[in-house]
C-alpha positions as CSV (number, residue, x, y, z in Angstrom):
1,X,34.3,-12.4,11.2
2,X,33.1,-15.2,13.2
3,X,33.9,-18.7,11.6
4,X,31.4,-20.8,13.2
5,X,29.8,-23.5,11.0
6,X,27.3,-26.0,12.1
7,X,27.3,-29.6,11.4
8,X,25.0,-32.6,12.1
9,X,21.8,-30.2,12.6
10,X,18.3,-31.2,11.6
11,X,16.5,-30.1,8.8
12,X,13.3,-30.9,6.7
13,X,14.5,-32.2,3.1
14,X,12.2,-32.9,0.3
15,X,13.6,-35.6,-1.9
16,X,12.5,-37.0,-5.4
17,X,13.2,-40.3,-6.5
18,X,13.8,-41.6,-9.9
19,X,10.0,-42.5,-10.3
20,X,9.4,-39.0,-9.7
21,X,8.0,-39.6,-6.3
22,X,8.5,-37.0,-3.7
23,X,9.2,-37.7,0.1
24,X,9.6,-35.2,3.1
25,X,11.8,-36.6,6.3
26,X,13.8,-34.8,9.0
27,X,17.6,-35.4,8.4
28,X,20.7,-34.2,9.3
29,X,22.5,-31.5,7.5
30,X,26.1,-29.1,7.5
31,X,27.0,-26.3,6.2
32,X,30.6,-26.2,5.0
33,X,31.3,-22.5,4.1
34,X,29.9,-19.2,3.9
35,X,30.5,-17.1,0.5
36,X,31.0,-13.4,0.6
37,X,28.0,-11.4,1.3
38,X,26.3,-14.4,3.2
39,X,25.0,-14.5,6.4
40,X,24.8,-17.9,8.6
41,X,21.5,-17.7,11.0
42,X,20.6,-20.0,13.8
43,X,16.9,-20.3,13.0
44,X,14.4,-19.4,15.9
45,X,11.2,-19.5,14.2
46,X,9.8,-20.3,10.5
47,X,6.2,-20.7,9.3
48,X,4.2,-22.7,6.8
49,X,2.5,-21.1,3.8
50,X,1.0,-22.0,0.9
51,X,3.9,-22.1,-1.0
52,X,5.8,-24.4,1.3
53,X,2.7,-27.0,0.8
54,X,3.4,-26.9,-2.8
55,X,7.2,-27.4,-2.6
56,X,6.9,-29.7,0.0
57,X,4.6,-32.1,-2.4
58,X,7.2,-31.7,-4.9
59,X,5.5,-29.0,-7.5
60,X,8.0,-28.7,-10.2
61,X,7.1,-25.0,-11.0
62,X,8.7,-23.8,-8.5
63,X,11.8,-25.8,-7.2
64,X,13.8,-28.3,-9.8
65,X,16.8,-29.4,-7.7
66,X,16.5,-32.0,-5.0
67,X,17.2,-32.7,-2.1
68,X,15.6,-29.4,-0.9
69,X,15.0,-27.7,2.3
70,X,11.5,-25.8,2.0
71,X,10.5,-22.7,4.4
72,X,10.0,-19.1,2.6
73,X,10.0,-17.5,6.2
74,X,12.9,-17.5,8.8
75,X,13.8,-15.5,11.9
76,X,17.0,-15.9,14.3
77,X,20.3,-14.8,15.5
78,X,23.4,-14.0,13.2
79,X,25.9,-16.7,14.1
80,X,28.6,-15.6,11.5
81,X,28.6,-12.8,8.7
82,X,30.4,-12.2,5.5
83,X,28.4,-9.2,5.0
84,X,29.4,-5.4,6.8
85,X,25.6,-5.0,7.4
86,X,25.1,-7.8,9.8
87,X,27.4,-9.1,13.0
88,X,26.9,-11.6,15.2
89,X,24.3,-11.9,18.0
90,X,21.9,-9.5,15.8
91,X,18.4,-10.6,15.5
92,X,16.9,-11.2,11.9
93,X,14.6,-12.5,9.4
94,X,14.2,-13.1,6.1
95,X,10.4,-12.6,4.5
96,X,8.9,-12.0,1.2
97,X,12.2,-13.2,-0.8
98,X,13.0,-16.3,-2.5
99,X,14.1,-18.1,0.1
100,X,13.3,-21.6,0.3
101,X,12.4,-21.5,-3.3
102,X,15.6,-20.1,-4.9
103,X,17.9,-21.6,-1.7
104,X,17.3,-24.0,1.0
105,X,14.9,-22.5,3.2
106,X,14.2,-21.6,7.0
107,X,12.8,-25.0,8.0
108,X,16.0,-26.0,9.3
109,X,18.3,-25.3,12.5
110,X,20.7,-23.1,10.6
111,X,20.3,-21.5,7.2
112,X,22.7,-19.2,5.0
113,X,21.3,-16.3,2.9
114,X,22.6,-13.6,0.9
115,X,22.6,-10.7,2.8
116,X,20.5,-8.9,0.3
117,X,17.8,-11.1,1.4
118,X,18.2,-10.3,5.2
119,X,16.8,-7.6,7.4
120,X,17.3,-6.9,11.0
121,X,14.0,-7.3,13.3
122,X,12.5,-4.0,13.7
123,X,12.2,-2.5,17.1
124,X,8.6,-3.5,19.0
125,X,8.6,-7.0,16.8
126,X,10.4,-10.3,18.4
127,X,11.4,-13.1,16.4
128,X,8.3,-14.7,17.0
129,X,6.0,-11.9,16.2
130,X,7.9,-11.6,12.9
131,X,6.8,-15.0,12.0
132,X,3.4,-14.9,13.1
133,X,2.9,-12.5,10.2
134,X,5.7,-13.7,8.0
135,X,5.1,-13.4,4.4
136,X,1.4,-13.8,4.8
137,X,1.1,-10.9,7.0
138,X,3.7,-8.9,4.8
139,X,1.8,-9.5,1.2
140,X,-1.6,-8.4,3.1
141,X,-0.2,-5.1,4.3
142,X,1.4,-4.4,1.1
143,X,-1.7,-5.0,-0.6
144,X,-3.5,-2.9,1.8
145,X,-1.1,-0.1,1.3
146,X,-1.5,-0.5,-1.9
147,X,-5.2,-0.2,-2.1
148,X,-5.2,2.9,0.5
149,X,-3.1,4.9,-2.1
150,X,-6.4,6.3,-3.4
151,X,-8.1,7.1,-0.1
152,X,-10.7,4.7,0.0
153,X,-13.8,5.8,2.2
154,X,-14.9,3.5,5.0
155,X,-18.5,4.2,4.4
156,X,-18.3,2.8,0.9
157,X,-19.2,-0.8,-0.3
158,X,-17.3,-3.5,1.6
159,X,-13.7,-4.9,0.4
160,X,-14.1,-8.3,-0.9
161,X,-11.5,-10.8,0.4
162,X,-11.2,-14.2,-0.7
163,X,-9.2,-17.3,0.2
164,X,-10.4,-15.8,3.7
165,X,-8.8,-18.5,5.8
166,X,-5.7,-18.8,4.4
167,X,-2.9,-16.6,5.9
168,X,-3.1,-13.6,3.4
169,X,-6.9,-13.6,3.5
170,X,-7.0,-13.6,7.2
171,X,-4.6,-11.0,7.6
172,X,-6.3,-8.6,5.0
173,X,-9.4,-9.4,6.6
174,X,-8.2,-8.5,10.4
175,X,-6.2,-5.6,9.3
176,X,-8.9,-4.0,7.2
177,X,-11.5,-4.5,10.1
178,X,-9.0,-2.6,12.5
179,X,-9.1,0.1,10.0
180,X,-12.6,0.7,9.8
181,X,-13.6,-0.8,6.6
182,X,-16.4,-3.5,6.0
183,X,-15.3,-6.9,4.8
184,X,-16.9,-9.9,2.8
185,X,-15.1,-12.7,2.9
186,X,-15.1,-15.6,0.3
187,X,-14.3,-19.1,1.5
188,X,-14.6,-22.8,0.8
189,X,-14.9,-23.5,4.4
190,X,-17.7,-23.4,7.3
191,X,-15.9,-20.9,9.5
192,X,-18.0,-18.2,9.6
193,X,-17.8,-17.7,13.7
194,X,-13.7,-17.7,13.1
195,X,-13.8,-15.2,10.0
196,X,-16.3,-13.0,12.1
197,X,-13.9,-13.1,15.3
198,X,-11.2,-11.7,12.6
199,X,-13.3,-8.7,11.7
200,X,-15.2,-10.0,8.5
201,X,-18.7,-8.3,8.3
202,X,-20.0,-11.1,6.0
203,X,-19.4,-14.5,4.8
204,X,-19.8,-15.5,1.1
205,X,-19.4,-19.4,0.1
206,X,-17.3,-19.9,-3.0
207,X,-20.1,-21.9,-4.2
208,X,-22.4,-18.8,-4.1
209,X,-19.6,-16.7,-5.7
210,X,-20.0,-19.0,-8.6
211,X,-23.7,-18.8,-9.4
212,X,-23.8,-15.1,-10.9
213,X,-25.3,-14.3,-14.0
214,X,-23.0,-14.0,-17.2
215,X,-23.9,-10.7,-17.7
216,X,-21.2,-8.1,-18.9
217,X,-22.1,-6.1,-16.0
218,X,-23.7,-6.7,-12.3
219,X,-25.0,-4.9,-9.6
220,X,-22.1,-2.7,-7.8
221,X,-21.6,-4.6,-4.3
222,X,-17.8,-4.0,-3.6
223,X,-15.4,-0.9,-3.3
224,X,-11.9,-3.3,-3.9
225,X,-11.0,-6.7,-4.0
226,X,-8.2,-8.5,-2.5
227,X,-7.7,-11.9,-4.1
228,X,-6.0,-15.1,-3.1
229,X,-8.0,-17.4,-5.6
230,X,-8.0,-16.0,-9.3
231,X,-10.4,-17.5,-12.0
232,X,-14.0,-17.0,-10.9
233,X,-13.2,-14.4,-8.0
234,X,-11.9,-12.1,-10.9
235,X,-14.4,-13.3,-13.6
236,X,-17.8,-12.2,-11.5
237,X,-16.0,-9.9,-8.6
238,X,-14.7,-7.4,-11.4
239,X,-18.2,-6.9,-12.5
240,X,-19.6,-6.3,-9.2
241,X,-17.1,-3.4,-8.7
242,X,-18.1,0.2,-7.8
243,X,-16.2,2.7,-10.0
244,X,-12.6,2.8,-10.0
245,X,-12.4,-0.3,-8.1
246,X,-9.3,-2.3,-7.9
247,X,-8.9,-6.0,-8.0
248,X,-5.5,-6.8,-6.3
249,X,-4.5,-10.0,-7.3
250,X,-2.2,-11.9,-5.2
251,X,-2.9,-15.9,-5.6
252,X,-3.9,-18.3,-8.5
253,X,-5.0,-21.3,-6.5
254,X,-7.9,-21.6,-9.0
255,X,-5.6,-21.8,-12.0
256,X,-3.4,-19.1,-14.1
257,X,-6.0,-18.4,-16.6
258,X,-9.2,-16.2,-16.2
259,X,-12.1,-15.5,-18.2
260,X,-12.8,-11.9,-18.2
261,X,-15.4,-9.4,-19.8
262,X,-13.4,-6.0,-20.6
263,X,-16.7,-4.0,-19.8
264,X,-16.1,-3.3,-15.9
265,X,-12.5,-2.2,-16.9
266,X,-14.0,0.3,-19.6
267,X,-17.1,1.5,-18.2
268,X,-16.5,1.7,-14.6
269,X,-12.5,2.3,-14.7
270,X,-11.9,-1.1,-12.7
271,X,-8.0,-1.8,-12.4
272,X,-6.5,-5.2,-12.1
273,X,-3.2,-4.9,-9.8
274,X,-0.3,-7.8,-9.5
275,X,1.0,-7.8,-6.2
276,X,4.1,-9.7,-5.8
277,X,5.9,-8.9,-2.1
278,X,9.3,-10.1,-3.4
279,X,9.8,-7.2,-5.4
280,X,9.1,-4.8,-3.0
281,X,11.5,-1.7,-2.7
282,X,13.8,-1.0,0.6
283,X,11.9,2.1,1.3
284,X,8.2,0.6,0.9
285,X,9.6,-2.5,2.6
286,X,10.3,-0.4,5.7
287,X,6.5,1.3,5.4
288,X,5.1,-2.5,5.5
289,X,6.7,-3.3,8.6
290,X,5.9,-0.2,10.2
291,X,2.4,-0.6,9.5
292,X,2.6,-4.4,10.9
293,X,3.8,-3.0,13.7
294,X,0.9,-1.0,14.6
295,X,-1.3,-4.3,14.6
296,X,1.5,-6.8,16.4
297,X,0.6,-6.3,20.3
298,X,-3.3,-7.0,19.7
299,X,-4.4,-10.0,21.6
300,X,-6.7,-11.4,19.0
301,X,-3.4,-12.4,17.0
302,X,-3.5,-15.5,19.3
303,X,-6.4,-17.1,17.3
304,X,-4.6,-16.5,13.8
305,X,-2.0,-19.2,14.4
306,X,-0.8,-22.2,15.9
307,X,2.6,-23.1,16.9
308,X,4.4,-26.6,16.2
309,X,7.9,-28.3,16.1
310,X,9.7,-29.0,13.1
311,X,9.5,-32.7,13.7
312,X,5.5,-32.2,13.2
313,X,5.9,-30.1,9.9
314,X,5.1,-33.3,7.6
315,X,2.1,-34.2,9.2
316,X,0.9,-30.6,9.2
317,X,1.6,-30.4,5.6
318,X,-0.6,-33.0,4.8
319,X,-3.5,-31.4,6.6
320,X,-3.2,-28.2,4.5
321,X,-2.9,-30.5,1.3
322,X,-6.8,-31.7,2.4
323,X,-7.7,-28.3,2.8
324,X,-8.7,-28.9,6.7
325,X,-6.8,-26.3,8.2
326,X,-7.6,-22.7,9.2
327,X,-5.3,-20.1,10.0
328,X,-1.4,-20.0,10.0
329,X,1.1,-22.3,11.3
330,X,4.7,-21.0,13.1
331,X,7.3,-23.4,13.5
332,X,9.5,-23.4,16.5
333,X,13.0,-24.7,15.5
334,X,14.9,-24.3,18.6
C-alpha cells in the first residue's frame, strides 16, 4: 500500500454559521488517514449537478454536518488504496453514489472514498468524458434502458422529456433521438434552437403544459415520459399517455406532492416508475456504462457542456440558482 497522504490542497467548502447563513469558499484541506476499504483519489475532473447546487446553497434535507465539501461526481487517479480492488495509478470514477452527500465530495483536489463507490474507468472512456456524462448521463441512460425493456416502437407517439435544459433532460433527449425516437421537450427557457440541435422534435413551454383541462383523460399524445420536474408534468402528462405508457420519475423540482387522477392508471394501464441511480446493481451499472460508451465519441457532446475551474464554481452555482444555465458544467480540478 502506498502511504501518500495529501495536505494543504484546495477544496470547496460549504459552511454554516450560528445564524444558519451559508457560505461557499475555496479553502485548504488535509487528509490525515485512510481507513480500511477506502481509496485515496487525486481528482482530475468533477461536474456540477442540480443536487450540488442545492448542497452549496445549504439544503438541510441533503447535508446536516458542516463544513462540507460538495460534488457528487469525481474522476481521477488512485494515489493510495486500502482495498484489494484498486491499486495506485488506476483511473477511476465515482458516479451515481452517495458521494458529496454522505461524505465529502469531488469538488476538491483529493478525496478519500469507500471502495464500494469506486469504479474503474471503462475502456473507450477518458477521465474527462466520464464526467461529461457523470451522474446526469448515467441517470438518463438508466431511465432509457428501463423504458426500452418493453421494446417501445420508434414510430409510436413521441416520448416527453421534462426539465429539458438540465443535465438529465439533455442527455435523455440526445440519447433517445440518436436511437431514432421522436422527443417532445418541456422547458421554462427559450432554448428551442439548442434543444432541437440535441434532437428534440417538439418544444413545449412549461406554462403551456399547465393549461390543460382537468378532465381525467386527455387526448393521447405520448408513448412515455421521462420526468425531472414532478408536479403538473405527472398530473397532466399521465392523462395524455398511450395505453401501457410509462412515467419514469427522476426529479421533483416542483415539489414532493403530486395531484394524480387514478383513471389513466386503471383504464390505460399507465405506470409510474421511480429512477434512483444510486441503487443500481453492479450488473446493470455495467450495462448503463456500455450504453453510454456508444454515444461518447459524438462531436455533438461538445454542445452539452462547458468546462470551468474549481475557483469559478461559486459564481457558476449562483447562475444555476437563478435558472440562467443551460447544459452541464464539468470542473477541471488539476
